[in-house]
TORTOR-730623 format. One record per residue: x, y, z of N, C-alpha, C in turn; residue in one letter. Coordinates in pm, whole numbers, plus 50000, padded with zeros to 5 digits. Atoms other than C-alpha are relative to their C-alpha. Layout:
N
XYZXYZXYZa
...
This chain:
323
500844988050000500005000050000500875012550000m
499334987149997501115035649930499125010050075i
500704989949921500135062650179500385013849948s
499774986450048499755097650035499615009750112i
500244990149896500055125750288499665013349934v
500464987350058498105157350204499765010150113v
500274989549902498485187650435498945009549947p
501124991750043495395209550425499965012750084v
500124987149931495295246550510499415010249902y
500724990650087492835271350358499814994249860r
500225006650129491935246750082498554996249979n
501425003350010488165247550105499544998149856s
500435000950139487705253649733500644988749922g
499285010750071490105225449641499554986050042n
500315013349946488535196949841499304991249897i
500755008250097486055185049576500884995449884a
499125004950108488525184649283501144991350049p
498945008349945491185169749510499524985750018l
500545013449980488985140249605499734993149866l
500255005850132487995135249242501314995449936a
498705003750056491655134849138500554987550067a
499515011649927492495109649409499224987349963l
500785011550045489635086949300500524994649868k
499455004250129491035086548949501394994150017s
498635004449979494535081749082500074985550047l
499945013649946493725049649268499824989449891q
500185009450110492725033448938501304997949922l
498755001050075496205039748794501154994350083e
498925004749914498265028949094500094984749998l
499845014549998499724993749097499794993950138p
500155004649863499204991349473498765006450063t
501114993649929496334998449716500385014050049p
499794985949966495905034849813499445003350137l
500474993849876495645052250149500375014749993e
499724985649999495355090050179499825005150141v
500044994349866496175107550505499885015249987v
500234985650003494645142350520500315005650139f
499674993649874496115164750790499585014649991v
500504986350000494125196550851500805007950104v
499044992949915496675220850992499365012450063d
500664988849933494355242051206499385009849902g
500554991350103492675255850894498745007250048s
501164992649949490155283750971498754998549914p
501185001550086487835274650680499314986650030d
500765012349977485505244650643500624987749935d
499335011450063488115221250492499784987250079s
500155012049918487865197150785498584994349990y
501395004750007484055195350773499724993649864l
500205006050133484075188950399500624986049993q
499345013150003486565160550439499294989950089l
500685009149908484775145750740498704994749941a
501255004350062481535144350541500224991349877n
499805006950127483035131250218500774986950014a
499115011549996485635105750328499334986650032l
500615013249975483285078650466499534992849875p
500515006650122482005072050113500855003249878s
499204995450112484895083549899500524988549914v
499625011450082485885048549786501424995150016g
498655004749971489485045649908500295001950149f
499654999049859491065040650248500605013750028r
499514986749969491755073650418500055002150151s
499934995449862492655090050745499835015150001q
500214985649986491685124550865500465004450138l
499474995049873493685142251134499825015250004a
500164985749978492955176651274500995004450107l
499064994849902495815195051443499335010850084l
500664991049905494915216151745500175014849964s
499804986450051496285247651576500884999049875r
499144999950118498345258151276501464998650042n
498605002649965501785242351324500935001849880f
499194998650119502995247350965499934987449914g
500155010950095503065225650655500894988150032a
499075011149979506115205250752499644992050125f
500505007349883504725196551095498794991549962a
501175007550044501475185950927500424987749918a
499505011450078503385163950681500594989550093i
499415009449904505295148550969498924992150074r
501115006849935502015140551144499404989449908a
500565009750096500695123850829500924988249978g
499055011050017503865103550787499944990450118l
500075008649882503525090751140498744991550001q
501285007249998499885080751093499874990049886l
500135008750116500315064350751500464985850028g
499725014249975500415026350738500544992849878e
499555006550122501725019850387501464995950004g
498605003650018504995004550273500745010549919e
499454988850074505515034650048499235012650039m
500624987349962504795071350117500255010449893f
499844988850092504255102149904499335012250062a
500544987449949503525138549980499585008549882v
500474991150105501405161049760499195011350061m
500734988349951499805195249800498524998749964a
501445000750023496045199749822499545009149888a
500414990650105496015227449559500114994449860d
499915007250128496745202449277500905007049898l
499064994050095499485224249124501034989749953q
499185011450042501635192949119499064989149951e
500935009950054499915167248894499984987250083p
500095012349919498625137249096500654987949934p
499405011550068499965113548828501484998450034k
498645001649952503405120648970500114988450097l
499995010649899502475096449248500144986449934i
499905012750072502095068448992501454997149964v
498605001950036505655073948872500874997950124e
499275002349874506915076549230499864985450042f
500285013749955505255043449317500714989849913a
499355009550091506645026149008501494998850028a
498565000249973510235036049088500314993650134k
499775006349869509895025549451499644985349997m
500445014050006508074993249366501044990949935a
498995008450064510824980849134501365001050071d
498824999049913513364989549407501195006949932e
498934992350064515345012849179500365012550079s
499734988149919515095041149433499254999050132a
500654999149869514285046749800499305013350018d
500564986549995513505083749753499805004849858v
500294994550133511815099249449499455014150020v
500454986149989511395136949410499555005049864v
500454993750124509545157549153500915011749964g
499124989250048511765180448945499215008649901r
500774991150086509945210448797500855004549881r
499334994850119510905218848440499365012949953i
500674987450029508385247348413498905001950104s
501054997149903505755264548624499095010849944r
500994990550052502555282348523499585009650110a
500244990349894502845309048793500255014049946d
499704986350041502905347148768501515002449995p
498574997550020506265361348655500705003950129w
499384995949875506895376948996500304987950089s
499775012149920506485343249168501154991749945s
498935007850062508795326548918501375006150030r
498724993249975511515352748969500444997950144i
499645001449859511415351949349500304985550036f
499775014149973511165314049355501354995649945s
498715003450059514135311149120501175004950083g
498944994449916516265334149335500104992550131l
500035007149870515175316349651500714986549990y
499425013450011516085281449530501445000549949w
498604998450039519295294049366500855001750124w
499264997749875520445306649705500044987250083f
500075012349920519285274349873500984989649947y
499135010250058521175252149630501485003550014r
498604996049996524375272449640500565001350141h
499494997449866524575278550013499514990150105f
500525009549900522605250650183500224985649952v
499915013850049522165218249983500014999849847q
499904999650147523425216749624499304988449930p
500655011450064521695182949563498545002949963q
501404996850026518255199549560499835004649856v
500224995550138516805204249206499875015249991p
500044985550014516925239849068498675006450039p
501294994249967513195245349114499494996550138g
500455004149867513065231049465499224987049996g
500745012749987511005201549589498675002850070v
501334998549941507245202349650499294986550014d
500625013349995506215166249579501124989750004a
498975010249987508205135749681499404987450060f
500435012849943507915099549785501204992350050g
498925008449950509955074249977499444987550064f
500415012749942509855039550123499815001250151t
500284999949857508835030350474501275001450084r
498784999249921512435026250592500555014350002k
499594986050001513205062050484499085008050092v
500954993449909510025073850661500414998150145r
499635002949861511145056850980501235007850043d
498794992549967514555073550967499695014850020q
500354985849988513045108050915499255002750130i
500774998049877510625103651206500894998950124l
499085000849886513555094951432500725013250025r
499314987249987514985129751371499015010450050l
500994991149938512915150351613500595013950021c
499404986849991514425184351536498945010949993e
500844988250008512715217551600500625009949901q
499534989550093512945246151347500954994449895n
499175006350102514325223151082499255000049868s
500585000650133513495215550719499804985449961s
500285013750039511785183750604500744996349872l
499265002650123513325186650258501484998350031i
498605001349959516715191850419500274986550062g
499845013149938516245160550630499924988949896l
500175010150104515135141250322501314997849924l
498715001350070518455148550152501124996250097y
498965003149902520465145150472500094985050027w
499985014249965519415108950538500614991449890v
499355007650108520755098450199499054990349930g
500715010450074519505065750039500095002749849f
499984998850146519105060249665498895009349955r
500984990150044517375089649497499794999449850r
500344998750142515615093949164499115012249984a
500804988250027513865123248999499004997249888e
501045000850104510675126148793499675014349959v
500264986550047510215157148578498495002349981t
501404996550019506885175448556499875015049979y
500304985850018505275208848473499005004250107e
500864995149892503755228148761498795007349941r
501234994350052500135237848698499735013750063r
500464987349945498505271648752498984997250110l
500955001749891496645274149081498655005549957r
501334996150049492935275048995499125005950109e
500894995649891491345280949336500835005450115v
499354994949880492415302849627501355006349974g
498694993550003495715319049707500974992250087k
499005007749926498905302349823500285006350136s
499654995349866499635304950196501514999650023s
498535000649991503365299850123500545014049974w
499674986050013504145336450185501515002249998t
498594996550003507465354550144500614998850139f
499515001149862507795356050522500284985550038e
499805014149970507385318250551501204994449924k
498855004650077509925312750275501315004350067k
498804995249934512485334350455500284991950127l
499815007849877511905315450780500484985849967r
499595013450043512215282150599501464999949957y
498624999050044515465293550438500935001750120l
499204997949880516775305450774500164987050078s
499915012949929515915272150940500914990349926d
499165009150079517595253450655501475003650016s
498604995749987520765274250681500574996150136i
499505002749866521095270551057500004985050033f
500105014249968520145233551054500944991249918s
499285009150089522195220050763501325005349948f
498714995150047525235241850708500625009150105t
499274990849913527915259950904500545011949921d
499574989150086528265285350622500045013550072l
499924987049932527365315550842501235001450089p
498824999449913530125306751088501265001349916i
498824999150085532625301550807500125013849935r
499984986450055531615334850651500475009950105v
499584991049891531985352050988501494998750026l
498565002049981535425336551031500815006749890t
499304993650112536445348250685499975015250013a
500114985549981535135383350754500945004750110i
499114996449891537045383951082501464999849957g
498625001050047540245372750911500365011749909t
499774988750090539935398450633500025013250077v
500074987749921538945425150884501275002250081g
498774998849923541985417651098501165004549911l
498944996050093544275420450796499875014649960t
500224986150037542705453150685500285009550116l
499764991549884542905466651039501505002350021s
498554998549987546645459951051500545009849895v
499564991050106547145477050715499535014350027l
500524986749968544925505750823500805006350113f
499204994749890546895509451144501355005149953g
498714995650056550135511550948499835013249924i
500264987850076548615537950718499775011950092a
500264989249905547345558451012501295004350069v
498734996549934550725556451182500885008549908l
499204992250095552465568850866499425014149983i
500644986950015549895596850824500205008650122a
499794992649876550255606551187501425005750005k
498604995649994554035608451164500305010949896m
499784989950103553785629550846499175012550022s
500824988449968551265653551004498775001549915g
501184999250086548405645250764498684999250076a
501215001149919545895639551047499995011550100i
500014988449910544975672651219499474996750139p
500575003649869542905656551498500564986450038v
499355012749962544935630051674498994989150038p
500805011849962543205595651685498575000049954g
501434999250033539865607351546499614990149891y
500375008850112539805589251209500144985450037a
499785014149965541265556951344498944995150097a
500995004149899538855556051640498644997649937t
501335001250061535715561851432499924987949908v
500035011250094536615536751161500054986550073v
499865012749929537675509551403498744996650080l
501225002749923534625513451626498864995749909i
501075003550094532265512551328500194985949944s
499755012950064533925482551168499794988450098f
500095011249906534265460651475498674999650073f
501345000149941530945471651622499024992549911g
500865007150095529155459751307500334985149996t
499585013950003531185427851301499524992550124l
500495006249877530265420551665498514997549994n
501445001850012526585425851594499664988249909c
500215011150092526745401951298500314986750068l
499625012449932528555375851504499024996050108g
500975002949895526125378651795498704994749939i
501235004650064523165374751557500114985749949g
499825013650053524565343651391500094989850114i
499885009349888525585327151717498684998850076l
501315000549935522225336551864499044990749929g
500865009250074520495317651583500274985650036g
499655013749961522385285851670499604997150144y
500365002049859521835290552044498504998350015l
501465001149992518095295551992499554986149958w
500405013350046517805263051797500434989150098r
499575009549896519825244652061499045000350117t
500954998549890517505258352327498674993549967f
501275005950040514425247852129500054984850006e
499885014650000515725212252093500094994350141n
499935005049862516365209252467498624999050063t
501365000549945512635214652531499334986549973k
500565013050043511815181552355498485000949987i
501434998750026508375194552258499644992249874r
500415006750124506365175051999499895010249887p
500114991150115506305189351648498565003749969n
501414997450028502505188151644499164993850110f
500965005849907499425180151854498744996749921v
501205004350074496565159951702498785001550091v
501224998049922493145171151825499004988749979a
500895011350028491175143251655500574992049884s
499455008950102491885113551429498954989749962h
500965009650051489555092551211500634991749889d
499555008850107490245062950984498794994849926v
501125004550083487895054550694500484988949908f
499625011450080488005021250519499625001749854q
500474998150137486325034850208498594995049982g
501405004550003482945020250297499125011650046a
500964989549964479995039250437500165004750143a
499854995749862481345043850786501474999550038h
498635000049949484515050450982500224987750083a
499725012149923486165019551125500735003250128i
499304996149880488245038151381499735014750023v
500174985949964487515070651561500645002250135k
499304997349876489765084851825500235014950014s
499744986049971489885119251984501265001750083n
498754999249926493085110752166501145002149903d
498874997150088496225124852014501084989450018a
498875009449987498905098951936501255007550040p
498764993849955502265105852090500945001849882i
499124997950115504475122251821501364993850026p
């Protein structure tokens, strides 16, 4: 069985076409299908629509409601924990990634040619502003965080149960699920696709969330900021020595009318800025260390239902499983 995890947040208008697409998808899959919907504290009626439709939708499904909005990656992690398949895939509820990608993911995992399969975008039907900012974002990510990531980033992916188990063992706060996916290794394969235009609603993947995701990825998977700071300190020390020699020569030649003024101002400005930069970078690492010492769960499930695909739910539990 393949378990598809679908995080849901402000997707009220997408629920009906999403369920229709999944019904068609199960006919093309070589294995039984399970879909795990995780409603990430969505303020619209997405949960009610799913709760009413899933008992008779025709495929095995699970519906989890998180107690508040924890973010897309926490919701995906919750779905991965609840899924019971031997293979797993993650897709967005807005259907911008074609559902048929899952068929290709399943085929590559079923023939054991890959443990991890990611979708590689070759084009995207988004507004030009989104394409430009997304391109710059992922260019920076690939060059400074993880160069193995495809140029357009990763939105849809699949992996085997053993990869799922390894990812769930990594209980990091303020981390990146995509970063963890590449960090654990295993055999990877890519499937190319064209990203569709979003037909309903507006993306909740805001610029602010992208910056936070990039920041978490940088602090979690690379020591680049520390190496940059070290390089800046080294260059700054060299320049300071040269500047001191120049000031000394100028002082001895009488070119500086106010003794010590220029040297004091330049040195204070330079090293004051450098100290602020260093404190900010080290503070980012200290904050993440502090967060991990709390050992808080990444999510809290408020309710959980399992539907066999018949006319009723076979399991209903309002108790949250331990993440």
